[in-house]
C-alpha positions as CSV (number, residue, x, y, z in Angstrom):
1,X,-17.2,-6.2,17.1
2,X,-14.4,-5.1,19.3
3,X,-12.2,-4.1,16.3
4,X,-10.0,-1.0,16.6
5,X,-8.1,1.3,14.4
6,X,-4.4,1.3,15.2
7,X,-0.9,1.0,13.7
8,X,0.7,-2.5,13.0
9,X,2.1,-4.5,15.9
10,X,4.4,-7.4,16.1
11,X,2.6,-10.7,15.6
12,X,-0.2,-9.3,13.3
13,X,-1.6,-11.6,10.7
14,X,-3.6,-10.9,7.5
15,X,-5.8,-13.2,5.4
16,X,-5.3,-12.0,1.9
17,X,-8.3,-11.4,-0.3
18,X,-8.8,-14.7,-2.1
19,X,-7.2,-16.6,0.7
20,X,-3.8,-17.3,2.2
21,X,-2.7,-16.2,5.7
22,X,0.5,-14.1,6.1
23,X,2.3,-12.2,8.7
24,X,1.3,-8.5,8.2
25,X,4.9,-7.4,7.9
26,X,5.6,-10.0,5.2
27,X,2.4,-9.0,3.3
28,X,3.3,-5.3,3.3
29,X,7.0,-6.0,2.3
30,X,5.6,-8.1,-0.7
31,X,3.4,-5.1,-1.6
32,X,6.7,-2.9,-1.5
33,X,5.6,-0.8,1.5
34,X,8.6,0.8,3.0
35,X,9.5,0.0,6.7
36,X,8.6,3.6,7.8
37,X,5.3,3.6,5.9
38,X,4.5,0.0,7.4
39,X,5.0,1.4,10.9
40,X,2.5,4.3,10.4
41,X,-0.2,2.7,8.1
42,X,-3.4,2.4,10.1
43,X,-5.2,-0.9,10.2
44,X,-8.5,-2.2,11.5
45,X,-7.8,-5.1,13.8
46,X,-9.2,-7.4,16.4
47,X,-6.5,-8.8,18.5
48,X,-3.6,-9.6,16.2
49,X,-6.0,-10.3,13.2
50,X,-6.0,-7.6,10.6
51,X,-9.3,-6.9,8.9
52,X,-8.2,-4.0,6.7
53,X,-5.1,-2.1,5.8
54,X,-6.0,1.5,5.1
55,X,-5.5,2.4,1.4
56,X,-4.0,-1.1,0.6
57,X,-6.2,-4.2,1.2
58,X,-9.3,-5.8,2.8
59,X,-9.1,-9.2,4.4
60,X,-10.9,-12.2,3.1
61,X,-12.3,-12.4,6.5
62,X,-14.5,-9.3,6.1
63,X,-15.2,-9.1,2.4
64,X,-18.7,-8.2,1.3
65,X,-20.6,-11.1,-0.3
66,X,-24.2,-12.1,-1.0
67,X,-24.9,-12.6,2.6
68,X,-23.7,-9.1,3.6
69,X,-26.4,-7.1,5.4
70,X,-24.5,-3.9,6.3
71,X,-21.5,-2.1,5.0
72,X,-19.3,0.6,6.8
73,X,-17.5,3.1,4.7
74,X,-14.4,4.7,6.3
75,X,-12.9,7.6,4.6
76,X,-10.0,9.9,5.4
77,X,-10.9,13.5,6.3
């Protein structure tokens, strides 16, 4: 609830799939994403917590598991 699609902002954090919290900028740098691409890559966020990075990763916080009742598929048109 209350999550939005936006571009990355200063202070964003990402919980990697499998665990481990990182600043979003550091995570994307580790993934070899250029500075220009980092600025324009859409994310799904609630506040400064990133749930998904389009085309790159999904947060441990929102992964599907055996208790998942509903999935949302977001595609690029």
